[in-house]
Every structure is written in structure tokens, then in C-alpha cells.
C-alpha positions as CSV (number, residue, x, y, z in Angstrom):
1,X,-4.2,65.5,13.4
2,X,-7.5,64.3,14.9
3,X,-9.3,65.6,11.8
4,X,-6.9,63.7,9.6
5,X,-7.5,60.6,11.6
6,X,-11.2,61.0,11.3
7,X,-11.1,61.6,7.7
8,X,-8.8,58.7,6.9
9,X,-10.6,56.4,9.1
10,X,-14.5,56.6,9.6
11,X,-15.3,59.4,7.2
12,X,-13.6,57.9,4.2
13,X,-15.7,54.8,4.6
14,X,-18.8,56.7,4.7
15,X,-17.9,59.1,1.9
16,X,-17.0,56.0,-0.4
17,X,-20.3,54.4,0.6
18,X,-22.2,57.6,-0.5
19,X,-20.4,57.5,-3.9
20,X,-17.9,60.3,-3.1
21,X,-14.3,59.5,-4.4
22,X,-11.6,60.3,-1.9
23,X,-8.2,61.0,-3.5
24,X,-5.1,61.0,-1.3
25,X,-1.7,62.7,-1.8
26,X,0.5,60.4,-4.0
27,X,3.1,60.1,-1.2
28,X,0.5,58.8,1.2
29,X,1.3,54.9,1.0
30,X,-1.7,52.6,1.7
31,X,0.0,49.3,0.7
32,X,1.1,47.8,4.0
33,X,0.3,44.1,4.2
34,X,0.8,41.4,6.8
35,X,1.7,37.9,5.9
36,X,2.1,34.9,8.3
37,X,5.5,33.3,7.7
38,X,7.3,30.2,9.1
39,X,11.1,30.6,9.4
40,X,13.6,27.9,10.5
41,X,15.8,28.5,13.5
42,X,18.9,30.5,12.6
43,X,21.9,28.2,11.4
44,X,19.6,25.4,10.0
45,X,20.6,23.8,6.5
46,X,19.1,25.8,3.7
47,X,18.1,22.9,1.5
48,X,15.8,21.1,3.9
49,X,18.1,18.1,4.6
50,X,18.3,17.0,8.3
51,X,15.1,19.2,8.7
52,X,13.4,16.6,10.9
53,X,16.5,15.6,12.9
54,X,16.8,19.0,14.5
55,X,15.0,19.5,17.8
56,X,14.6,23.1,17.0
57,X,11.2,24.6,16.8
58,X,10.2,27.0,14.0
59,X,9.1,30.5,14.5
60,X,5.6,31.2,13.3
61,X,4.9,35.1,13.2
62,X,3.5,38.0,11.2
63,X,5.8,39.7,8.7
64,X,4.7,43.2,7.7
65,X,5.8,44.6,4.3
66,X,5.3,48.0,2.5
67,X,4.9,47.7,-1.3
68,X,5.9,44.0,-0.9
69,X,9.2,44.9,0.7
70,X,9.6,43.4,4.2
71,X,9.8,45.8,7.2
72,X,12.7,45.5,9.6
73,X,12.0,44.7,13.2
74,X,12.7,48.3,14.2
75,X,10.1,49.5,11.6
76,X,7.5,47.0,12.8
77,X,8.1,48.3,16.4
78,X,7.4,51.9,15.2
79,X,4.2,50.6,13.7
80,X,3.4,48.7,16.8
81,X,3.7,51.9,18.9
82,X,1.5,54.0,16.6
83,X,-1.6,55.4,18.1
84,X,-2.9,57.0,14.9
85,X,-3.7,55.9,11.4
86,X,-0.9,57.8,9.7
87,X,2.7,56.8,10.5
88,X,5.9,58.2,9.2
89,X,8.0,55.3,7.7
90,X,10.9,55.4,5.2
91,X,10.6,59.1,4.6
92,X,6.8,58.9,3.7
93,X,3.6,59.0,5.4
94,X,1.9,55.6,5.5
95,X,-1.8,54.9,6.1
96,X,-2.2,52.2,8.7
97,X,-5.1,49.9,9.3
98,X,-5.7,49.2,13.0
99,X,-5.8,45.5,12.5
100,X,-2.1,45.7,11.0
101,X,-1.1,47.6,14.2
102,X,-2.5,44.8,16.3
103,X,-0.5,42.4,14.3
104,X,2.7,44.5,14.5
105,X,2.2,44.4,18.4
106,X,1.7,40.6,18.6
107,X,4.0,39.5,15.9
108,X,4.8,36.1,17.4
109,X,2.2,33.6,16.7
110,X,4.0,30.7,18.4
111,X,6.5,27.9,17.7
112,X,5.9,24.9,15.6
113,X,7.6,21.5,15.5
114,X,9.0,20.5,12.2
115,X,6.2,18.2,11.2
116,X,3.6,20.8,12.0
117,X,5.5,23.4,10.2
118,X,5.7,21.1,7.1
119,X,2.0,20.5,7.3
120,X,1.3,24.2,7.3
121,X,3.7,24.9,4.6
122,X,2.2,22.3,2.2
123,X,-1.5,23.4,2.8
124,X,-0.5,27.1,2.7
125,X,-2.7,27.9,5.6
126,X,-3.1,27.8,9.3
127,X,-5.2,29.0,12.1
128,X,-4.0,32.4,13.6
129,X,-5.8,35.0,15.7
130,X,-9.0,32.8,15.6
131,X,-9.1,32.7,11.7
132,X,-7.6,30.9,8.9
133,X,-4.8,32.7,7.3
134,X,-2.4,32.2,4.3
135,X,1.1,31.2,5.3
136,X,4.4,31.6,3.4
137,X,7.3,29.3,4.3
138,X,10.7,30.8,3.9
139,X,14.3,29.4,3.9
140,X,14.8,25.8,4.5
141,X,11.1,24.9,5.0
142,X,10.3,26.6,1.5
143,X,13.1,24.5,-0.1
144,X,11.8,21.4,1.5
145,X,8.2,22.0,0.4
146,X,9.6,22.6,-3.1
147,X,11.4,19.4,-3.1
148,X,8.3,17.4,-2.0
149,X,6.1,19.1,-4.7
150,X,8.3,19.3,-7.6
151,X,7.9,15.6,-8.7
152,X,10.7,13.3,-9.2
153,X,12.7,12.1,-12.2
154,X,13.2,8.3,-12.5
155,X,16.1,6.9,-10.5
156,X,18.7,4.6,-11.7
157,X,18.3,1.0,-10.7
158,X,20.6,0.3,-7.8
159,X,23.5,-2.1,-8.3
160,X,22.7,-5.7,-7.1
161,X,19.2,-5.6,-8.5
162,X,18.5,-8.4,-10.7
163,X,15.5,-6.9,-12.5
164,X,14.7,-4.5,-15.2
165,X,12.4,-1.9,-13.6
166,X,9.8,-0.2,-15.8
167,X,9.8,3.6,-16.0
168,X,7.0,4.1,-13.5
169,X,8.7,1.8,-11.1
170,X,11.9,3.9,-11.3
171,X,9.8,7.0,-10.5
172,X,8.3,5.2,-7.6
173,X,11.9,4.3,-6.4
174,X,13.1,7.9,-6.8
175,X,10.0,9.0,-4.7
176,X,10.6,6.5,-1.9
177,X,14.3,7.3,-1.9
178,X,13.5,11.1,-1.5
179,X,10.9,10.5,1.2
180,X,12.9,8.1,3.3
181,X,16.1,10.0,3.0
182,X,14.3,13.2,4.3
183,X,13.2,11.0,7.2
184,X,9.5,11.3,6.1
185,X,8.3,7.9,4.9
186,X,5.4,7.4,2.6
187,X,2.6,5.2,1.4
188,X,3.0,3.5,-2.0
189,X,-0.7,2.5,-3.0
190,X,-0.2,1.4,-6.6
191,X,-2.7,-1.0,-8.1
192,X,-2.1,-4.7,-7.5
193,X,0.4,-6.1,-10.1
194,X,2.4,-2.9,-10.6
195,X,5.4,-4.3,-8.8
196,X,5.4,-2.7,-5.3
197,X,7.4,-5.5,-3.8
198,X,10.4,-5.3,-6.3
199,X,10.3,-1.6,-6.0
200,X,10.9,-1.9,-2.1
201,X,13.6,-4.5,-2.7
202,X,15.3,-1.9,-5.0
203,X,14.9,0.8,-2.3
204,X,16.6,-1.5,0.3
205,X,19.5,-1.8,-2.0
206,X,19.6,1.8,-2.9
207,X,19.7,2.9,0.9
208,X,22.5,0.4,1.5
209,X,22.1,0.7,5.3
210,X,23.9,-1.7,7.6
211,X,20.8,-2.3,9.7
212,X,18.2,-4.8,8.3
213,X,14.8,-4.0,6.8
214,X,11.8,-5.4,8.6
215,X,8.8,-6.4,6.5
216,X,5.5,-7.0,8.3
217,X,3.0,-8.7,6.1
218,X,0.1,-11.1,6.2
219,X,1.2,-14.8,6.7
220,X,0.0,-15.8,3.1
221,X,2.6,-13.4,1.6
222,X,5.7,-14.4,3.6
223,X,6.7,-17.0,1.0
224,X,6.1,-14.5,-1.8
225,X,8.5,-11.8,-0.2
226,X,11.2,-14.4,0.4
227,X,11.2,-15.8,-3.2
228,X,11.1,-12.3,-4.6
229,X,14.1,-11.2,-2.5
230,X,16.0,-14.3,-3.5
231,X,15.1,-13.8,-7.2
232,X,15.8,-10.0,-7.5
233,X,18.4,-9.5,-4.8
234,X,20.5,-12.7,-4.7
235,X,23.0,-12.8,-2.0
236,X,20.9,-10.4,0.3
237,X,20.2,-12.3,3.6
238,X,16.7,-13.0,4.3
239,X,15.0,-14.6,7.3
240,X,11.5,-15.3,8.7
241,X,10.8,-14.2,12.1
242,X,7.7,-16.5,12.5
243,X,6.9,-19.7,14.3
244,X,8.2,-21.3,17.6
245,X,11.9,-21.1,16.5
246,X,11.9,-17.5,15.5
247,X,15.1,-15.4,16.5
248,X,16.9,-12.2,15.8
249,X,20.2,-13.5,16.9
250,X,23.2,-12.9,14.6
251,X,21.3,-10.5,12.2
252,X,23.6,-9.2,9.4
253,X,21.5,-6.7,7.5
254,X,19.3,-7.9,4.7
255,X,15.6,-8.5,5.3
256,X,13.6,-9.9,8.3
257,X,10.0,-11.1,7.4
258,X,7.3,-11.2,10.0
259,X,3.5,-11.4,10.1
260,X,1.1,-8.9,11.7
261,X,0.2,-11.6,14.3
262,X,3.8,-12.2,15.3
263,X,4.7,-8.6,15.2
264,X,1.9,-7.9,17.7
265,X,3.0,-10.5,20.2
266,X,6.8,-9.9,19.9
267,X,6.6,-6.0,19.5
268,X,9.0,-5.5,22.4
269,X,11.6,-7.9,21.0
270,X,11.3,-6.2,17.5
271,X,11.4,-2.7,19.1
272,X,14.9,-3.4,20.6
273,X,16.5,-4.2,17.3
274,X,17.8,-1.3,15.3
275,X,16.1,-1.3,11.8
276,X,17.2,0.6,8.7
277,X,13.6,0.7,7.5
278,X,10.2,-0.8,8.4
279,X,7.7,-1.8,5.6
280,X,4.1,-2.6,6.3
281,X,2.8,-4.6,3.3
282,X,-1.1,-4.8,2.7
283,X,-1.1,-1.9,5.2
284,X,-4.9,-1.8,5.3
285,X,-4.4,-4.4,8.0
286,X,-3.5,-1.4,10.4
287,X,-6.2,1.0,9.1
288,X,-7.9,1.0,12.4
289,X,-5.6,3.1,14.6
290,X,-7.1,1.8,17.9
291,X,-6.4,-1.9,17.0
292,X,-3.7,-3.8,18.9
293,X,-1.9,-4.5,15.7
294,X,-1.7,-0.8,14.7
295,X,-0.6,0.3,18.2
296,X,2.1,-2.5,18.3
297,X,3.5,-1.4,14.9
298,X,3.9,2.2,16.3
299,X,6.2,1.0,19.0
300,X,8.8,-0.2,16.5
301,X,11.3,2.8,15.9
302,X,12.8,3.2,12.5
303,X,14.3,6.1,10.5
304,X,12.2,5.3,7.5
305,X,8.7,3.7,7.4
306,X,7.0,2.6,4.1
307,X,3.3,1.5,3.8
308,X,2.4,-0.7,0.9
309,X,-1.4,-1.1,-0.1
310,X,-3.2,-2.1,-3.3
311,X,-6.6,-0.9,-2.0
312,X,-7.5,2.7,-2.6
313,X,-7.3,4.4,0.9
314,X,-8.4,7.9,-0.2
315,X,-12.1,6.9,0.1
316,X,-12.0,6.7,3.9
317,X,-10.1,9.6,5.4
318,X,-9.8,8.1,8.8
319,X,-8.1,5.0,7.3
320,X,-5.9,7.4,5.3
321,X,-5.0,9.1,8.6
322,X,-4.0,5.8,10.2
323,X,-1.6,4.9,7.4
324,X,0.1,8.3,7.1
325,X,0.2,8.9,10.8
326,X,2.3,5.7,11.0
327,X,4.6,6.6,8.0
328,X,4.9,10.3,9.0
329,X,3.9,10.7,12.6
330,X,2.2,14.0,13.5
331,X,2.0,15.3,9.8
332,X,-2.0,15.1,10.0
333,X,-2.2,16.0,13.6
334,X,-4.4,14.1,16.2
335,X,-7.3,12.2,14.5
336,X,-9.9,14.2,16.3
337,X,-8.6,17.6,14.9
338,X,-7.9,16.0,11.5
339,X,-11.5,14.9,11.3
340,X,-12.9,18.3,12.3
341,X,-10.5,20.3,10.2
342,X,-10.5,18.2,6.9
343,X,-12.5,15.1,6.9
344,X,-16.0,16.3,7.6
345,X,-15.8,19.1,5.1
346,X,-14.3,16.7,2.5
347,X,-16.7,13.8,3.0
348,X,-19.7,16.0,3.0
349,X,-18.5,17.4,-0.3
350,X,-19.5,21.0,0.7
351,X,-16.2,22.6,0.7
352,X,-14.1,22.6,-2.4
353,X,-11.3,24.5,-0.7
354,X,-11.1,22.0,2.0
355,X,-10.6,19.2,-0.7
356,X,-7.8,21.1,-2.3
357,X,-6.2,21.9,1.1
358,X,-6.2,18.2,2.2
359,X,-4.9,17.1,-1.3
360,X,-1.9,19.5,-1.0
361,X,-1.1,18.1,2.4
362,X,-1.4,14.5,1.4
363,X,-0.2,14.5,-2.3
364,X,3.6,14.3,-1.4
365,X,3.1,11.4,0.9
366,X,0.9,9.0,-1.0
367,X,1.9,7.7,-4.4
368,X,-1.0,5.9,-6.2
369,X,-0.8,4.7,-9.8
370,X,-3.7,2.8,-11.4
371,X,-3.4,0.2,-14.2
372,X,-5.6,2.4,-16.3
373,X,-3.4,5.5,-16.0
374,X,-2.4,6.5,-19.4
375,X,1.4,6.2,-18.9
376,X,1.1,2.8,-17.3
377,X,-0.8,0.7,-19.6
378,X,1.7,0.8,-22.5
379,X,4.4,-0.4,-20.2
380,X,2.4,-3.4,-18.9
381,X,2.7,-6.9,-20.6
382,X,-0.7,-8.1,-21.8
383,X,-0.4,-11.0,-19.4
384,X,1.5,-11.2,-16.2
385,X,1.9,-14.7,-14.3
386,X,2.7,-14.8,-10.7
387,X,3.4,-17.8,-8.5
388,X,2.2,-17.3,-5.0
389,X,3.8,-19.5,-2.4
390,X,1.5,-20.0,0.5
391,X,2.2,-21.7,3.8
392,X,0.3,-24.7,5.1
393,X,-1.7,-24.2,8.2
394,X,-0.8,-26.5,11.2
395,X,-3.9,-28.7,10.4
396,X,-2.9,-29.0,6.8
397,X,0.7,-30.0,7.7
398,X,-0.4,-32.6,10.2
399,X,-2.9,-34.1,7.7
400,X,-0.4,-34.0,4.9
401,X,2.4,-35.8,6.9
402,X,0.0,-38.4,8.2
403,X,-1.2,-39.2,4.6
404,X,2.3,-39.4,3.3
405,X,3.4,-41.7,6.1
406,X,0.4,-44.1,5.8
407,X,0.3,-44.1,2.0
408,X,4.1,-44.7,1.5
409,X,3.9,-47.8,3.8
410,X,1.1,-49.2,1.7
411,X,2.8,-48.3,-1.7
412,X,6.0,-50.1,-0.7
413,X,3.9,-53.3,-0.1
414,X,1.9,-53.2,-3.3
415,X,2.7,-53.7,-7.0
416,X,1.1,-53.6,-10.5
417,X,-2.2,-51.8,-11.0
418,X,-2.9,-51.8,-7.2
419,X,0.3,-49.7,-6.7
420,X,-0.7,-47.4,-9.4
421,X,-4.1,-46.8,-7.9
422,X,-2.6,-46.1,-4.6
423,X,-0.1,-43.5,-6.0
424,X,-2.8,-41.6,-7.8
425,X,-5.0,-41.7,-4.6
426,X,-2.0,-40.3,-2.6
427,X,-1.5,-37.4,-5.2
428,X,-5.1,-36.5,-5.1
429,X,-5.3,-36.6,-1.3
430,X,-2.3,-34.4,-0.9
431,X,-3.5,-31.9,-3.6
432,X,-6.9,-31.7,-1.6
433,X,-5.2,-31.1,1.7
434,X,-3.2,-28.4,0.1
435,X,-6.4,-26.8,-1.1
436,X,-8.5,-27.1,2.2
437,X,-8.7,-29.8,5.0
438,X,-12.5,-29.5,4.6
439,X,-12.2,-30.8,1.0
440,X,-10.1,-33.8,2.0
441,X,-12.2,-34.6,5.1
442,X,-15.4,-34.2,2.8
443,X,-17.0,-31.7,5.2
444,X,-19.8,-30.2,3.2
445,X,-20.8,-27.7,5.8
446,X,-17.5,-27.0,7.7
447,X,-18.0,-25.7,11.2
448,X,-17.4,-22.1,12.3
449,X,-17.7,-18.9,10.1
450,X,-15.7,-17.4,7.3
451,X,-12.7,-16.6,9.7
452,X,-12.5,-20.2,10.8
453,X,-12.5,-21.4,7.2
454,X,-9.8,-18.9,6.3
455,X,-7.7,-19.9,9.3
456,X,-7.6,-23.7,8.1
457,X,-6.0,-23.0,4.7
458,X,-3.2,-20.8,3.6
459,X,-4.6,-20.7,0.0
460,X,-8.1,-19.5,1.2
461,X,-6.4,-16.8,3.3
462,X,-4.5,-15.6,0.3
463,X,-7.5,-15.8,-1.9
464,X,-9.4,-13.4,0.5
465,X,-6.4,-11.0,0.3
466,X,-6.3,-11.1,-3.5
467,X,-10.1,-10.7,-3.9
468,X,-10.3,-7.8,-1.3
469,X,-7.8,-6.0,-3.4
470,X,-9.5,-6.8,-6.8
471,X,-12.9,-5.7,-5.5
472,X,-11.5,-2.5,-4.0
473,X,-10.3,-1.6,-7.5
474,X,-13.7,-2.5,-9.0
475,X,-12.0,-5.3,-10.7
476,X,-13.3,-8.8,-11.7
477,X,-11.7,-12.3,-11.2
478,X,-12.1,-15.9,-12.3
479,X,-11.1,-18.5,-9.8
480,X,-10.4,-22.0,-11.2
481,X,-10.2,-25.2,-9.3
482,X,-10.1,-28.8,-10.6
483,X,-12.4,-30.0,-7.7
484,X,-16.0,-29.2,-7.8
485,X,-16.2,-29.8,-4.0
486,X,-13.5,-27.0,-3.6
487,X,-15.4,-24.7,-6.0
488,X,-18.5,-25.2,-3.8
489,X,-16.5,-24.5,-0.6
490,X,-15.0,-21.2,-2.1
491,X,-18.4,-20.1,-3.3
492,X,-20.1,-20.5,0.0
493,X,-17.1,-19.0,1.9
494,X,-17.3,-15.9,-0.4
495,X,-21.1,-15.6,-0.1
496,X,-20.7,-15.7,3.8
497,X,-18.2,-12.7,3.3
498,X,-20.9,-10.9,1.2
499,X,-18.9,-11.2,-2.0
500,X,-21.2,-11.4,-5.1
501,X,-20.1,-14.8,-6.5
502,X,-21.4,-17.4,-9.1
503,X,-20.3,-21.0,-9.5
504,X,-20.1,-22.6,-12.9
505,X,-19.2,-26.3,-13.2
506,X,-19.7,-29.2,-15.7
507,X,-23.3,-29.7,-14.4
508,X,-24.5,-26.2,-14.9
509,X,-27.3,-26.1,-17.6
510,X,-26.5,-24.2,-20.7
511,X,-29.1,-21.3,-20.2
512,X,-28.0,-20.8,-16.6
513,X,-24.3,-20.8,-17.9
514,X,-25.1,-18.2,-20.4
515,X,-26.8,-16.0,-17.7
516,X,-23.8,-16.3,-15.4
517,X,-21.6,-15.2,-18.3
518,X,-23.8,-12.1,-18.9
519,X,-23.8,-11.4,-15.2
520,X,-20.0,-11.5,-15.0
521,X,-19.4,-9.6,-18.2
522,X,-21.8,-6.8,-17.1
523,X,-20.1,-6.5,-13.7
524,X,-23.0,-7.4,-11.6
525,X,-21.1,-10.5,-10.2
526,X,-17.5,-9.7,-10.0
527,X,-16.3,-13.1,-9.0
528,X,-16.8,-16.4,-11.0
529,X,-15.7,-19.7,-9.6
530,X,-15.2,-22.4,-12.3
531,X,-14.3,-26.0,-12.1
532,X,-11.5,-26.4,-14.6
533,X,-13.2,-29.0,-16.8
534,X,-16.3,-26.7,-17.2
535,X,-14.1,-23.9,-18.2
536,X,-12.6,-25.6,-21.2
537,X,-15.1,-24.7,-23.9
538,X,-16.4,-21.6,-25.6
539,X,-16.7,-19.2,-22.6
540,X,-15.8,-15.6,-23.3
541,X,-15.1,-13.8,-19.9
542,X,-12.9,-10.9,-21.0
543,X,-14.2,-8.7,-18.1
544,X,-11.7,-10.5,-15.9
545,X,-8.6,-8.6,-15.1
546,X,-7.5,-11.4,-12.8
547,X,-7.3,-15.2,-13.2
548,X,-6.7,-17.3,-10.0
549,X,-5.6,-21.0,-10.2
550,X,-6.5,-22.2,-6.9
551,X,-4.8,-25.6,-7.5
552,X,-2.2,-26.7,-9.9
553,X,-3.0,-28.9,-12.9
554,X,-0.1,-31.0,-13.8
555,X,-0.6,-30.1,-17.4
556,X,0.1,-26.5,-18.1
557,X,-1.8,-26.6,-21.4
558,X,-5.0,-27.1,-19.4
559,X,-4.2,-24.1,-17.4
560,X,-3.4,-22.0,-20.4
561,X,-6.7,-22.9,-21.9
562,X,-8.5,-21.8,-18.8
563,X,-6.5,-18.5,-18.5
564,X,-7.5,-17.8,-22.1
565,X,-11.2,-17.5,-21.1
566,X,-10.1,-14.0,-19.9
567,X,-7.2,-13.4,-22.1
568,X,-8.5,-13.4,-25.6
569,X,-9.5,-11.2,-28.5
570,X,-11.7,-8.3,-27.1
571,X,-9.6,-8.0,-23.9
572,X,-8.6,-4.4,-23.5
573,X,-7.0,-4.5,-20.1
574,X,-3.8,-6.4,-18.9
575,X,-4.6,-9.7,-17.4
576,X,-3.0,-10.9,-14.2
577,X,-2.6,-14.7,-13.6
578,X,-2.1,-15.8,-10.0
579,X,-1.1,-19.4,-9.3
580,X,-1.4,-20.4,-5.6
581,X,1.3,-23.1,-4.6
582,X,1.7,-24.5,-1.0
583,X,5.3,-24.3,0.1
584,X,7.4,-27.4,0.5
585,X,4.7,-29.7,-0.8
586,X,4.3,-31.9,-3.9
587,X,2.6,-28.9,-5.7
588,X,5.8,-26.9,-5.1
589,X,8.0,-29.7,-6.4
590,X,5.8,-30.2,-9.5
591,X,5.8,-26.4,-10.1
592,X,9.6,-26.4,-10.0
593,X,9.7,-29.3,-12.6
594,X,7.3,-27.6,-15.0
595,X,9.5,-24.5,-14.8
596,X,12.7,-26.2,-15.5
597,X,11.1,-28.5,-18.1
598,X,12.9,-31.5,-16.9
599,X,12.6,-35.0,-18.4
600,X,10.2,-36.0,-15.8
601,X,8.1,-33.0,-16.5
602,X,8.0,-33.7,-20.1
603,X,6.8,-37.3,-19.2
604,X,4.0,-35.8,-17.0
605,X,3.1,-33.3,-19.8
606,X,2.7,-36.2,-22.2
607,X,0.5,-38.4,-20.0
608,X,-0.6,-36.4,-16.9
609,X,-0.3,-38.0,-13.5
610,X,0.0,-41.6,-14.9
611,X,3.8,-41.0,-15.3
612,X,4.2,-40.5,-11.6
613,X,2.7,-43.8,-11.0
614,X,5.9,-45.4,-12.4
615,X,8.4,-43.7,-10.0
616,X,10.3,-45.7,-7.6
617,X,9.4,-45.6,-3.9
618,X,12.4,-43.4,-3.2
619,X,11.6,-40.9,-6.1
620,X,8.0,-40.9,-5.0
621,X,8.9,-40.1,-1.4
622,X,11.2,-37.5,-2.5
623,X,8.5,-35.8,-4.5
624,X,5.7,-35.8,-1.9
625,X,7.5,-35.5,1.5
626,X,6.9,-32.2,3.2
627,X,9.9,-29.7,3.4
628,X,9.5,-27.0,6.0
629,X,10.4,-23.5,4.8
630,X,13.7,-22.1,6.3
């Protein structure tokens, strides 16, 4: 027996090295293999449903097989007790490698919680016995992995949704529905303009939970969420949890909208309310896991968490970790071990296997579609127009109300040409306050830095959000304003934020104008700020995928003409038009009129602001007085 042992062990290796072929009897089997497997606890559901609700840990252990056929526990015990390389198993002699005997002896590799087990199942590998080994999930875990990696078929739009979803949106809805129903959550990272908001509204209707959905977003997007919900899901209750009078009393399902700032200060109140789903919009605001905002967001419990972002997160893996660790806690492990296991290897670009392993782990939890994807472009209209309602800051609201009060007193006393002049002056003042207090107060060099500038104007805050997303996509944008003073303020503000920007206005000399157009069209300068009058003639700026109207021109034809700088022959990409409108102000009222094409609107279209000078004091007061959003 000892001779056989020597021959099969050390000698065989030496003979092979010396070029001597060693032939074994046919019935001496050599094909024993060991695989690391993860199995769910006995009695679990087999299709993966409820997988994360169970407290049971999963078994992680070695499974030995002969010729691919798994050995029983008793047979593995026989192997474990073997002290020689040939063992009798299933009526034949089996050649056993000492490392396999070790694995048979120490079969149990430990217990994993469900999220760790899923992470191992998706990557297909784990650390065991000090080395990286391939792992095979079985049972419910295998079923769950297959469901997550199989891809989804487009969902049906839920009842109550007043919108026709495009095919890729129905796929996004099906994916979000799958992830949230499994208790997993996910990050929808589609490009800006592909309709993430309406997809989430559809998801809320599809889930049909009795508890409300909490949406956390930047203050500049509150109005947009409220209007989209009212438009696409009429009848669904929506309230803002923001400002001094905020309350969660008498909640009856629907949506609650709050800002990152309010969420941070009122996290304990929000954490006590049961939520059906929590949504973080523009989730790059919590990409620093150590920030107070990110920590506060983690304290709000929910059975489903959805992160929305239009900026590509895959470039910085720590930011990606922060988003996915909120949507699916524990999936990627602690940040430190995630960085050592995946991030360094991937970011150094040294290890292709590490890249593939990370992709397998993340792919099911992150859905990102680009406007340029082959299946998306044919579905997009060549031009999409969006009205963005933005809030006034406290400073803006105070100025606005003071100007209305003083001007209306003077207008009531005046008549004739004098009255007309006062009305036009009032309208101009209000529009300038809506743009930025510094424009109305004629501050050429406003105090404070870029953050202070943004904090004073709802529109500037939203412009920063929009441009951050556009630039992260390597896009280009035109920003139009009717005031050269505002154009200068925007340009200096963006320059302070290190955004490459040019300013083109009526006084720009022709050669310089041509150089600016070339710089923009070549992509060297991605943002071009234009005063509306200067933009009226002969400029071809087809590189722009985005057009922002910072303020409203009473005559839509002028706006159209400006938009057409980007949207014209030679344009190969869809163009998104963003109109910024301050809520509850004269801008908001005029926008409503232009939309409903009422008689007064027709009068304005004919003669611009002159028609407004003929309004009675009561009509004028109705047009300009500030209405606070509910």
C-alpha cells in the first residue's frame, strides 16, 4: 500500500516531469472535484421571493463530487477520514488529492447573511481558505441570481397613469418594480431628459402601497416634482414637507416632497413615519458617505429605496459605493474592503478580471441608458420642451412683494403715459428680481462666492444643477437671457465655478463672435451665454444638446427663434429646451396664459408688454401679486 501511495503521489509527478507517461487502471477514478457552494436554509422559498426578509443565514461550504455527481455527507466523511491517496468509493478505487481531503474535513466555510450571499452569487467568487475560489449558488439563491441577471421585459403602464411611456421607460419601470419588490432597491442613472421622474411616478402607482412615497430632492426641483405628479397622476395626494409650516399630520398615501436640507434637519421626524418607498433625486448630493446629509438619509427606514441621478457614477467607484450602499445596504460590503477588493484594481486598470467581477456585481443594481444608445434615439422626439418651476428665495420674495406694494400704490394714482411707464417699469423690476436680486439691485460685483450667489436665486441654483449634469455627460448648452446684466452675472458665476463659458451679446464684435461660435462648436467651451437680442441672427450652434431660457420672453416667437440656434439643419442629436419659471410670480401667470392661448395672451403676442399696460388696476394686481406654493 505504501508503494502504491508513493507511486501515485510523489513518484508520478517526477516520472511525468521526466517524460515518462504513467497509465492507471481504468477503474481508478481521478475526477474528484470540490466546489464552494452557497445554499439557503432548509424550508426557504425556492424562487427567491422573500429572500431578504428571512433572518436565516446561508451555508457556505465545500461540496465534493465524483465525475460531476455530488457526494453524500457519508461519502464526504469517508474521504475526510482517508489517510492515503487511494480510497474505495462507490465500488471503485478513487485517487484523492491531499487538498481535497482537507476540504472534506473542513467542509463548512461559514455562514453568510442574505446580502453577502447575493453579492458572492453575482460575482461568482469569494475568499475561502485564504484564496479566491469560484462559487456556485444553489436553490433559491440561484433562482434569485437568474432573475436579476436575465433582463426584464417591458411592463404594462399602471392604471391611473396619464402618460404614454416609451418602450425604454416601460423597461425601466419593470426593472424598478422587480428590484423594489425583491426588497433590493436600485439606482436609475439614465441621461437627463429620458424621463426618470415619470418612471418613478409610474412605479409608485404600480406598487400601490398604502404608505406614502418620500421624495428627497434639491429645493430647485420641488416644483417640478409637484407639477409632474399632478399632471401624470392626477388625484394622487402630494404635499411639500418644507418651510416653517411643514407637517406630516393626516398623511393619506401619495407623495411627500422634501429637500436634502430639510431631510437632514428633520431626519428623526421623517424616520418615525412609515414609508412605502424613499426616492433620492439627484442622488449625487449624497455621494460623500461621510456627509451629514448622507448619514441622515440612511436613518430613514423603507422597504424600497430608489436613487436617481443623471451624472455618470461609474467613473468614481467610491461615489458609486455610496449610492448603492444606500439603495441596497451591505451589497458592496464596507467601503474599506470594497476599495481594497475592487476599486483599486479597477481604477488602476491593471486587472481585467476585477473589472468583470465588479461589473457582474453592480450591473443588476444600476440601470443607465444614454441618449446616444441605439435603441433610445429613435424613440426621442427631436425637441423636448420642459418648464422648470423654481422657488423664490426669501430675499427674492421680500423684494418682490415690496416692489408690488409700492408700485401698485403709484399706479393707482397715475394715468395716461405716466401710468403705462410705471406698469412697464414694474414688470421689468419683477422679472429682474425673479432672475437674481443682484440684477435688480444693480450689484456688478455681488458679495460672497459662488455658493452665496446660488443661495440668493432659485433660478441660478437650478441652472447649476442642470449644467453639472450636462457637463458630466460631455454635453453643451446655450443659456439665453434678455438682460445683458444677467448674462454677465451668470458668466462670472460660472467662471468662478471653473466652468468654461463664453458670453455673446449685441456688443460682441463680429470676429470675436465667430471665434466664440467656433470654440463652442468644437467643444472647447461647452457653455455659451447669450443675450436674447444678440442671438436672433445667423448663428449656427448645433453642438448644443440643451437650450436654457433663464427668463421668459413674453413673445414665444422670439424664444422659438433663439431655440432654433441649436435646433436646425445639421443637428443630429435631440435638443432639450429648459424654461425656468419662478413659482407663484408674474412669470408663472404669463406662462399659464401663453399655454392656454387665452385672449389676453393673443393681445400680448401681438404687441408684447404694451398690452399689459392697458389692464385695470385689479387685473394688474391679479397678474403680479405673489402666490405662495401649497
